[in-house]
N, C-alpha and C positions, 0 to 999 in steps of 0.2 A: 194250304199247310198253315197250320196256327203258329209256324216258326217264322213264318215270312213276317210276321207280327214285331217281333225283333226289329226285324232289317226296317219297316216303317219306321217303326217308333224313332230309332235311331239315326235313320234319314230325313223324320221332320224334326227331330231336335237340331243337325247338323244344319241345315237349310234354314233354317227357324228367323237367323240373321237377314238372309236374302228376304224371306216372305215381310219382312218390317214394311220394307220400301213400297211392297204391294198393297197397302193397308193406311199407313200414318208416317207421319215425322218421327223421326228419335226423341229420346225424353233422356233418360241419365248417362251421367257418367261411367267409366267402362271398370270390369275386374282387374285388382294386379294382374300383373303377367305371369308371376310363381303359380297364381293360383290357377287362371287360365289355362296355362300351360301344363298343369301337373298330370294329366294325360298321358303327356308323352313319357313319363316313366317307362310306360309299357310297350313302348314304340323301338325297335330296330333302329341302330345309330346312322344306320343307313337310311332308314326311311325315306322315300321321293316324295313325300307329300304328307301334311300334318295339318288339322283344321280341329277345332276349336268355337264351342259356344258357351256363354252363362243358359243356367237352365234353371236359374233359383226364383221362387217365388216373387221377390223383389221384380225381376226382371219382366214376370208379366203383369202382372198390378200394374207396373209403369208403364207396358205396351196398351193394357184396354184403357188406363186413361189417357193414353195420347189421342187413341181412336175417336174417342169421345171429344178431346178438345178439336182435331184438327175437324172432323165431323159437323163441330157448331159453327165451322166459318163458312161453310158448303152450305148448297142448295141439296133440301130433303131430297129431291126428285135422282140427285147426281147420287146422292148418299146411297138412294136404295138401287138404282144401277149399279154402283160397285160392289153393291152387296157389302158392307162393312160390319163387320159383326166383333164381336172380344175373340181374345185371341186363343181361349180355353175352348168356345167351340169350335173356332178353327183347328185348333189341333188335334182335337178329338173324331175332325171328318178327316182328318189327313190319317190318322192314324187307324184301325180296323176298327170296323160299328162294335163289334163287341167287347172291346178294350173300353173303361174307363178313365181318363187319365189321373183328374182329379181320386178315384177310391184305389184305380189298381198300379198307377205308376209313381204317382208325386210322392206317396208315406215315402217309398226307398231312394229315388230319386234325388243324387246330389247335386250340386251347385254347376256342373258341366257337362259338357256333352260332344263328344270328336271324331273322327275317323283317320285314319291312317294308313297308306299305302305301303307297304315294305321295299318296294324296289319299282321304279316304271316298266323295268325288265316285266315284273309280275302283273304288271296293268296290262303293257301289251300282249304277253304273249303265253299268259295265265290260263289255263280251263276256271270253269265255272262261271256261276251267274252272279258273284259277289267279289271283285277282283280287288276291294279293302276291305279294313278292317274296322267295324266299331265299335267305340267305347263310350263308354257313359258311368259318369261320375255316382257312387254308390253308398250311402249312410246307413243304411240296415241291409247287411248281407242277406239275413234270412230272409227279409219281406223280398229280396231280385231273386234268389233262389227259388222262394212260392213262387214266384211271378213268371221265372222262366220254365220252371217243373212244368206249370199250368199250360204255357205255352206246347211246350214240347210232350206233352204228353200223351200223343199217340207214337212218337218215335221212340219215347222210352219203355211204351208197352209192348211195342213189336220189333225192341233189340236194335232199330236203326240208331239208337241214340244211349248211352251210358252214360250214369253217373257215378262220378264219384269223390271222396273228399280226401287229399293228402292229409299229412301231421300238423301241417299249416296252416288247418282251417281251408285253403284253395279248392274252391268246388270245381269240378272238373265236367263237359258235357262234351264227350268223346264220341262222332260221330263214327260209323261203321264204316261209311264208305271215304276214301279219303280227299272226294272232292267234295266232302256237304261240308257244309261251315257246323262249328260248333261252338262251345263257349266257356269263360272261364269267369267265376265270379271270385272277388280277393274282398277283402276287407271294405275299401275305398272305390272298387271298380268292376264293373260289367264289361268283360270284353267278349264280343262276337264276332263270327267271319270263317273266311277261312284260312286258319291258325298253322297251316301248316304241318307237317310231319313231326307229332310228341310236342306238338303247341311251340313249336321254333318260331314263328313270327311273333311275339306276346315276351317280351321281356320278365317277367315275375320275379316277385320280393323276393334279392336274397341271390339272384341270378348273378354269374360272372360275365355274360354278355352285357356288355356298355348298352344305354339304351338311348335314344335320342335325346332326352333331357339335359343330358353330360357333354351332347355332341358339339365338338370348338363352332362348327357353322354355322348349329342351331342359336345357340348363344352367342353367337358375333350379329347374327343378322339381328336377331329379339333385340340387345344392347341398339342397333342401329336405329332402332325404329324412334320417332319421333316424341311419341306417349308412353308412358310405365303402364296404362291401362287401357282395356279395350272390351268391348259387348263381343266381338268376334275376331280369330284370328283365320290363316290362312299361310302354311309354310312351304315353300317349292322346294325342292334342292334335284338339278336335273342331273347330278352326277354317275348317277346309275348307268342313266341313257349313254351320256354321252362315252360311258365305257364301251358299249355294244357299240355306239358311231366310230371309234378310233378303230374299232375292227372291220368294220365292215367299209368306210372311207376309203384305204388302200384297193380295194377291189374295185372303186368304181374308178379309180384314175384314171386304169387304162382301157377302158370301157368310152370314159369321155375325150380321151386323148390328151388332157392335160398332168400336171404336175402340181398335186396337191402340196399348198406352203404345209412347214410340219407341223406348226400348231396345231393344224385340222387334224393331225394323225396324234397327238399328246394330251390324253385324256385330262389331264391335270391342269396345262393351261388351256385348253378349250375350256373347263370348270371355272378357274378365275376369271377367262374376260367374259361367259355368260354369269355367271354368278350364283347364290340364291336369292329369293324373291320371298318378300313377305306382305300380307293384305290383312290390315288390321280395321275394323269399326268400331266407333264409338257413338254414343247419344251425349248431346252435353245443353245441360240449362233448361230441357225442358223443349226444344224447339230445334237442335242443330244435327244434322248426320255429318256425321268427320270419317272419310273413308281415306287413310295413310295406305300407300304403295312403295317397299322400301327395296332398294335392289345393291347386293353389294357387287354386281357386275363392273369389272374393269372398264367394259367401255363405254359404261354409261358416267362412269366416276370421271371420264375420261372428258364429259362435258359440262368440268365448272366454268360456273361464271359470278362474275363480283358479285354479291347482293344488293338489290336496290332502294334504294331510298323511298319508301311509301309516302314522306312526307312531301313527296312533288304532289300528290293527288290532290293534296289541299288545292291545286288552283284549277281543278277537273270540277265546271261546272255540276250543278246537280240535276238536272236531266241527261246525265249519261247512261246510258241504258248497257253498253258493255265496253270494257276498254281491257284493254292486255298492256302492262310495265313488263319490259326487261332493259339490256341493257348492251353494249357494244355495234350499235346499229353500223357504226363506220364499219367496223371489224367484220359485218354481216356482209355488207357491199362488196367491200376488197374481196371477202371471200366469193361471192356468187361471181365477180369480173374475174377474178384468177383460175375460176374452177374452168372459164372458159376454155383457156388452153389445153384442158385433161379430155376434151371431147376430140380430139386429134390423136392422142393416145388410147383413145378409146376405140374409136374406128378402128385405127390400126391392129387393133388387139383382136377386136371380131371382126373386120375382112381389111388383109391387110393392101388394095388394089383399091380401097373406097377412098382413100385421097387424090390418087392419080384421078379419079373421075370427076373430080371437083377444083382441081389445078387451076389455076394459082391461090385458091380461096383458102386458108387456114381458120379455125376458129378462134385459135390462139392470138390470131390477127384483131378479134372485136374486143379481147382485152385491152391493148395497145390503143385501138382507136379509141375506146373509151377514155381511158387515161389520160389521152393526148387532147383529145377534145377537153376533156375538163379541166384541164389547166390551160390551156390554151384562151377557154370561156374564162374564168375566174382570175385566171391570174396567179392563180396558187399550188403549191405542190401538192401532191394527189395525195398522198402518205400522210402527209402533213394535216390535209383537211379533214382526211378518215378519223384520223388519231385523234382530233379536235371533236367527233361527231359520236366519241366510243363510249359517252357515259350513256346515263339513262335516258331511255324515252317512252311515249306514251303515246300509243294511238286507242280513238275511242269513237264511237256511234251514239248519238243523242235521238232522241224519239218527241216528238209534240205534235198537239193540233193545230190545224192550219185550217181556219173555216174562212170563207167568202158571203158572197149575196146568193150565187149558185153552186157554191163545193164545198165540200167539205173532205179532207184527205190527213194522214201521220206524216208526216214532214220527217226525212233523216237528217241529221247533220251530222257532220263528221270531223275531228281535232284530233292534232298531231302536238306534242311537246317534245321536243328534244333539249337536251341539259347539254350543254360546248364546254370542253375542258379548256380552251383558249379561243379567250373571244373575242381577240386581236385577230381572228384566224377569220371565225363564224361571221365579225362584223362586215371583214372585207368581202365575205361570201356574199352576203346581204345585199350590199351595196351592189355586187355585179350583177346580178339579178335582177334587183331593181333596175339598173340601167338596162340593160336587154330586152327586159321585158317591156319596157316604156318608149324606147327607139321600137321594135317592134307593135307593139298595138298599142295602136294612139287613143286607145277609152280606155287603156288602165292608170291608175291612179296611186299617187304617192302621198297619203294624208295621212300627216302626224305618225311618220312614221310607221305605218300599214300600207304594204304595196295591197291592193285590192283589182284583180283581175275581174269585170265581166264575163265570166264565162257565158251566160245566157246571151248578149250580146254577139259571142264571138261565135259559139257552135249551137244552134238549133236545141238539140237533143239536151241542151244544160237549162231550158226553162230559164228565169231569173235569177238562177247561183252566181253568186259572187264571191269567188275564191282569193283568202286574202296572206299573209303572211309578216309576221314583223319580230321581233327581237324585245328582249326584257333583261336584262344585265346578260346574264350566262343562260338562258333561255328565247329559244326560238319556237314560234306559233306559228302553225301552219292548220288553214281549215278554212271551211266556210264563214263568211263574214260575220256572223250572228255570233256563232261558235267562239272566234279567235274574239271578240269582243268581251264575250266573257270570261276567257282565259286572262285577258290582261285585267278585267275586272279584280282586283284582289278583294276588296269587301264584295263582292256577291254572293247569291247564293250557291254553296258548294258540295258535291257527292260528300266530300268527309265532315259534311255540318250534320247527317243525319245520323238519328238513333242504332237506324240496320246498317248502316257502315260501321258504325263505332262498334258493335255487336260483332260483325262476320270478321271486320281486319285483329278484330282478338283470336281469331279462329288461323290467321294468316301460319303457316311454319317462318320459323323463326328466322333470320340471315336470306329470305328468299330471294331467288336471283331470277323468277319469273311470276308474274300475278296478270291472273287473268278473272275479272270480276263483272257479275252479270248483275244489274240492279235492274227488278219488274218494276220499280211504283210508274217510271216516266211511258213504256209502252202499255202499261196496265189503264194507267192515267185519260192516255190521247184513246186508248179504244173504249175505254166507256163514254166520253164523249160525243166520241160517233157513234154509237151506239144508241144514245140517247135523243140525239137529232130528226128530226121530220124527215129531211132531204132522206139520211140515211137509209132510216126504219121501210120509208115507202120505195125503195126500190129492191125489199129482199122479202122474200115469203116469211108466211107466219112459223113453219118450220126452219128456215137458215136464220132467223131472228133468235130463235131459242136455243138454238145450235149455238152460235156464237154467242148471247149471254153466258150458258152454260161453260164454252171454254174458257170464256173470260172469268167466270169462279172459280172454275178449277186452278186456272193460273194462277190466279190472287192468292191461292194456299201457300205460293213460293215467295219469299218475298227477295232473298236474294241466295247467291250460289258465290262458287271461285275455288278456282285451281293456283294452285302455288307449288314451286318447286325450289327444292333446296338441294345442293349437290358440298359433300364434303369427302375427304379422304378419304372415309369409311362406305360411306353411301350415300347410293342417287334415293331422294324423296320426293314421291309427289302426293299433295294432298288435295283431297277434293272436297269438297262442303255444300250441302244444301240447307237453308235455316229457310224456317215456315214462320208465316204470321203468327203471331198470338191473337185469339179468336180476343175481340170484346166480350 
């Protein structure tokens, strides 16, 4: 039936944002939130899901330019294998073959498209094949009307669909059967789907019913997002399904034999705990894809952590391929150790007699044993030491190539940086660790303030690895010998010296409490060197070598990537970024 074209057209437009990642990296900045979410004015205030995406012509042009740009840096055979094509061709293939997007759709289509679900209860329990409503922005009502009339010509002729126009010029396509999709065309929108009795699931201009656009939860979640502009937006409000959960949960309690806590039976409290969710994607400066995930959940907002000092990354060497920066390592250790006692309570809850079977042992004793052992070894108060280690920490992995007369391999190194808030405590801790290690392993050394432990000579599985620990003012460096030496050398080549880091760090969330960073350059350089060596190539078949080279070529398209997290009183936000290499 040709009316399916309307469904396919809307679906293709809405999911265009996700198609971008299949073919290309992103290119330009987004559309302001007011324009991007304008179609939310047609969704009921209680709508559970709303999504919107740009459909303006400039967005298509930018994506096409991007496809050409990224393809230029890839192997032509890989480009052919991926079937890369321009987005208009791709889009025409997603829609039915008898519709030409440029001629039949583009003239009347506005700048946005989207969909909404009036309520999660309708999504789960509603009938029909279209449990959500599609919405397309319109800049020519007459053109949209002609298109829809053509698509529904058979149904109009048979009486399965009736077309009417009201005194305000709004055009209605009403199905003869309730569970068939209908359509409404206003001056600026085409709405298509299961629209409810008398089009009750569409908030038309002049209606008294509130729309999602004016709903407090929708507005607050938008305002909590890190950016004012995106290329696409997804909003989820589980309130309607939580109302159903609150009805059914009391029935489950007796079946499970447990008393459910009151907050699980209160849809308002449960909704506040879970909160609303928004996901926004945007293209930045012709090379980076930014994905923001924001939640107003009380539970996630409770994960507050102080912002990290990204300037500390200036000590990380330039061959770091993956790093994590956070804060509160001492607090994390303390939480893990203290949680051992909770295992006793958990066992009693699950199996009341379980502790009798392992008596006199108790998991809580592990916490006490660890604290007493630590204090006995270090001579320092446990909690004071954990407080001193509750500032920033960075842990990372390096990658480089090691070549010998008869071997070549990629060597991974590791390093950790800890910042102390009490150097008097951590200096004593380092002294005690050094004394204990030197007394136990006579081959360990303390040279120029660096404790070196030759793991390769102590444990056969570690080859020639030497483990090092040292301090530098308020910093503690831990890792393999070469990495610790690089950390100590303040004037050496650093991760933060590169142009790629300068760009990627500009995309970090402000006041981030966590940073995950991927730098592909060290791994790519190491792998590329290996694949050029005769001793490596001789061990591979021609097909394996070709596949490896294409994999490295494909990976070279990605330059850096990062995940940053920010928690405020209003929202929890996570940003994921992919930055692609610019073709020469």
